[in-house]
PLY file of the C-alpha trace (Angstrom):
ply
format ascii 1.0
element vertex 249
property float x
property float y
property float z
element edge 248
property int vertex1
property int vertex2
end_header
0.00 0.00 0.00
1.04 3.63 -0.42
1.72 5.39 2.85
2.84 8.91 3.67
4.73 9.83 6.85
2.78 11.98 9.33
4.11 15.34 10.55
4.87 13.83 13.97
6.92 11.01 12.43
8.79 13.54 10.31
9.63 15.63 13.40
11.00 12.56 15.15
13.16 11.68 12.15
14.54 15.24 11.94
15.81 14.94 15.52
18.18 12.20 14.35
19.86 14.53 11.86
22.55 17.20 12.33
21.21 20.71 12.79
22.87 21.83 9.56
20.61 19.47 7.58
17.35 20.63 9.17
17.86 24.40 8.85
15.87 26.22 6.14
17.65 26.25 2.84
19.53 29.48 2.13
19.30 30.99 -1.35
22.55 30.70 -3.31
24.79 33.74 -3.56
25.28 35.52 -6.82
27.28 33.34 -9.14
26.49 30.15 -7.21
24.08 27.44 -8.33
22.42 24.63 -6.49
22.89 21.18 -7.93
21.22 17.82 -7.54
24.28 16.38 -5.77
24.00 18.80 -2.85
25.27 22.21 -3.98
26.26 25.12 -1.74
22.68 26.06 -0.96
21.41 22.49 -0.80
19.78 21.22 2.41
18.31 17.96 1.14
18.05 15.09 3.61
19.09 11.60 2.57
17.92 8.46 4.38
18.95 4.88 3.78
15.83 3.66 5.58
12.69 4.99 7.23
13.31 2.77 10.26
9.55 2.27 10.58
7.45 -0.86 9.98
4.45 0.05 7.84
2.37 -3.02 8.74
3.34 -4.88 11.94
2.59 -8.60 11.86
-0.84 -9.41 13.27
-1.68 -13.12 13.13
-5.34 -13.98 12.63
-7.14 -15.53 15.55
-8.08 -19.23 15.33
-11.30 -19.88 13.42
-14.32 -19.80 15.74
-17.28 -22.18 15.68
-18.97 -22.29 12.27
-22.39 -21.81 13.88
-21.55 -18.34 15.21
-21.51 -14.92 13.51
-17.81 -14.54 14.37
-17.03 -17.29 11.86
-18.23 -15.11 8.97
-16.26 -12.17 10.38
-13.20 -14.43 10.41
-13.75 -15.33 6.74
-14.13 -11.64 5.90
-10.81 -10.83 7.61
-9.06 -13.61 5.67
-10.45 -12.29 2.35
-9.55 -8.71 3.28
-5.97 -9.62 4.15
-5.61 -11.62 0.93
-6.82 -8.71 -1.23
-4.54 -6.18 0.49
-1.37 -8.27 0.75
-1.59 -10.37 -2.43
-3.28 -8.01 -4.88
-3.40 -4.35 -3.87
0.03 -3.97 -2.25
2.00 -5.66 -5.10
0.06 -3.49 -7.58
1.15 -0.32 -5.75
4.77 -1.50 -5.67
4.71 -2.33 -9.40
3.23 1.08 -10.19
5.94 2.87 -8.21
8.74 0.86 -9.85
7.39 1.65 -13.33
7.73 5.38 -12.61
11.47 5.08 -12.03
13.96 6.16 -14.64
14.78 3.65 -15.99
11.71 1.61 -14.97
12.31 -1.36 -12.68
10.50 -4.70 -12.72
8.72 -6.14 -9.71
10.85 -9.23 -9.08
9.63 -11.36 -6.11
12.18 -14.11 -6.85
15.08 -11.66 -6.53
13.56 -10.17 -3.36
13.38 -13.62 -1.77
17.02 -14.31 -2.67
18.10 -11.01 -1.11
16.10 -11.79 2.04
17.75 -15.22 2.32
21.22 -13.70 1.81
20.64 -11.11 4.54
19.08 -13.75 6.82
22.15 -16.00 6.58
24.72 -13.20 6.91
22.90 -11.59 9.85
22.68 -14.80 11.87
26.31 -15.72 11.16
27.48 -12.31 12.40
25.28 -12.21 15.49
26.00 -15.76 16.66
29.76 -15.46 16.15
29.85 -12.17 18.07
32.90 -11.18 16.01
31.55 -8.19 14.13
31.64 -4.39 14.01
28.81 -1.92 13.60
29.92 -1.26 10.01
29.45 -4.96 9.21
25.83 -4.76 10.35
25.19 -1.49 8.51
25.75 -3.31 5.22
22.56 -5.31 5.81
20.66 -3.38 8.54
19.24 0.11 8.89
21.05 2.54 11.21
18.12 2.48 13.64
18.21 -1.32 13.90
22.00 -1.35 14.32
21.66 1.07 17.25
19.04 -1.23 18.77
21.35 -4.25 18.42
24.25 -2.37 20.04
22.08 -1.39 23.02
20.95 -5.01 23.41
24.56 -6.25 23.23
25.59 -3.84 25.98
22.82 -5.12 28.25
23.53 -8.78 27.49
26.19 -9.95 29.93
26.46 -13.44 28.44
29.52 -13.49 26.24
31.38 -16.38 24.66
34.90 -16.75 26.18
37.80 -15.84 23.89
38.94 -19.47 24.03
35.72 -20.54 22.28
33.86 -19.66 19.12
30.28 -20.04 17.97
29.04 -20.74 14.44
25.54 -20.68 12.99
24.16 -22.80 10.19
20.73 -22.86 8.61
19.10 -25.57 6.52
15.86 -25.85 4.58
15.47 -22.08 4.40
12.15 -21.17 2.81
11.30 -17.51 2.16
7.88 -16.19 1.15
6.54 -12.66 0.75
3.75 -11.79 3.17
3.16 -8.13 2.36
4.69 -5.16 0.56
4.28 -1.40 0.88
5.42 1.84 -0.68
6.40 4.57 1.80
6.80 8.16 0.65
8.68 10.70 2.78
7.57 14.27 1.99
9.94 17.22 1.49
12.59 18.12 2.53
13.44 14.41 2.24
11.32 13.56 -0.79
12.35 9.91 -0.95
10.32 6.76 -1.70
10.92 3.33 -0.20
9.68 -0.18 -0.93
9.15 -2.24 2.22
8.55 -6.01 2.13
7.66 -8.37 4.97
9.06 -11.89 4.56
8.10 -15.12 6.29
11.27 -17.19 6.78
11.15 -20.84 7.81
14.41 -22.55 8.68
16.14 -25.26 10.65
18.94 -23.69 12.71
21.99 -25.16 14.46
24.48 -23.40 16.77
27.86 -25.06 17.33
30.37 -24.12 20.06
34.03 -24.97 19.37
37.38 -24.32 21.04
40.42 -22.59 19.51
41.57 -25.80 17.85
38.22 -26.22 16.09
37.14 -29.13 18.26
33.38 -29.22 18.77
32.35 -28.69 22.40
28.58 -28.54 22.13
25.89 -28.43 19.51
22.37 -27.03 19.88
19.66 -27.82 17.42
18.35 -28.25 14.88
15.57 -25.85 15.86
12.69 -25.39 13.43
11.81 -21.70 13.44
9.44 -19.35 11.64
10.31 -15.66 11.67
8.94 -12.50 10.10
11.50 -10.02 8.79
10.86 -6.58 7.32
13.32 -5.39 4.64
13.37 -2.05 2.90
15.03 -0.38 -0.08
15.06 3.19 -1.32
13.89 3.40 -4.94
14.41 7.17 -5.30
18.17 6.77 -5.56
20.09 4.24 -7.70
22.00 1.28 -6.25
20.47 1.40 -2.78
20.75 -1.99 -1.00
18.06 -3.93 0.82
18.29 -3.35 4.58
16.75 -5.11 7.56
14.36 -2.74 9.36
12.95 -5.04 12.03
12.55 -8.66 13.09
8.97 -9.19 14.13
7.60 -11.69 16.62
8.29 -15.33 15.95
5.44 -17.66 15.15
0 1
1 2
2 3
3 4
4 5
5 6
6 7
7 8
8 9
9 10
10 11
11 12
12 13
13 14
14 15
15 16
16 17
17 18
18 19
19 20
20 21
21 22
22 23
23 24
24 25
25 26
26 27
27 28
28 29
29 30
30 31
31 32
32 33
33 34
34 35
35 36
36 37
37 38
38 39
39 40
40 41
41 42
42 43
43 44
44 45
45 46
46 47
47 48
48 49
49 50
50 51
51 52
52 53
53 54
54 55
55 56
56 57
57 58
58 59
59 60
60 61
61 62
62 63
63 64
64 65
65 66
66 67
67 68
68 69
69 70
70 71
71 72
72 73
73 74
74 75
75 76
76 77
77 78
78 79
79 80
80 81
81 82
82 83
83 84
84 85
85 86
86 87
87 88
88 89
89 90
90 91
91 92
92 93
93 94
94 95
95 96
96 97
97 98
98 99
99 100
100 101
101 102
102 103
103 104
104 105
105 106
106 107
107 108
108 109
109 110
110 111
111 112
112 113
113 114
114 115
115 116
116 117
117 118
118 119
119 120
120 121
121 122
122 123
123 124
124 125
125 126
126 127
127 128
128 129
129 130
130 131
131 132
132 133
133 134
134 135
135 136
136 137
137 138
138 139
139 140
140 141
141 142
142 143
143 144
144 145
145 146
146 147
147 148
148 149
149 150
150 151
151 152
152 153
153 154
154 155
155 156
156 157
157 158
158 159
159 160
160 161
161 162
162 163
163 164
164 165
165 166
166 167
167 168
168 169
169 170
170 171
171 172
172 173
173 174
174 175
175 176
176 177
177 178
178 179
179 180
180 181
181 182
182 183
183 184
184 185
185 186
186 187
187 188
188 189
189 190
190 191
191 192
192 193
193 194
194 195
195 196
196 197
197 198
198 199
199 200
200 201
201 202
202 203
203 204
204 205
205 206
206 207
207 208
208 209
209 210
210 211
211 212
212 213
213 214
214 215
215 216
216 217
217 218
218 219
219 220
220 221
221 222
222 223
223 224
224 225
225 226
226 227
227 228
228 229
229 230
230 231
231 232
232 233
233 234
234 235
235 236
236 237
237 238
238 239
239 240
240 241
241 242
242 243
243 244
244 245
245 246
246 247
247 248
């Protein structure tokens, strides 16, 4: 679906930026020109991600008794969700991609591959614990990286330096649950495509010592997770970034 940020959300996002970027734009002096790459008078904001989830995951309640009115309400909610997530939302995304220069195709297969790549890389980094913030910023939004850093500081459980942890995932199945187009008004003026993925996998965590000898092995755990990825389509060559991991099923 097509969504526009509210004024309150815009004010909150401006607080994250340097003051120089949020000041009113000054007119160029005589002999100076503004340019699309950020000229002398330019005060255009650039975001890699909105950092907001357009449609949080809300699982449907179990089907009630067929003899009650709630059963027909349940059927209506199923049909409504199907129309929005499977028909209307992809149509809005396709329409936005066609307006790009050059136009871009709506490619669910490629989106699923990108989601799987980010899923594997993210888990390998987090489980190993041997990563820097810049490593996470390649696949996560700045807001989510900050959240991970705060969680890491609170988490007192750390793997000893004499040990190492590795993650492996098998039978990874990725499906698209919903997609949205988010438009940020001026002074940002950027458009993002946001996709929610359902990821099923079988995960194993292995603890080894410095010599590579296996100490313990946990799993395989069958898990279903909902991940929200986002990409800016207003600028070329923007990567897909993880915005949020929603509740597990």
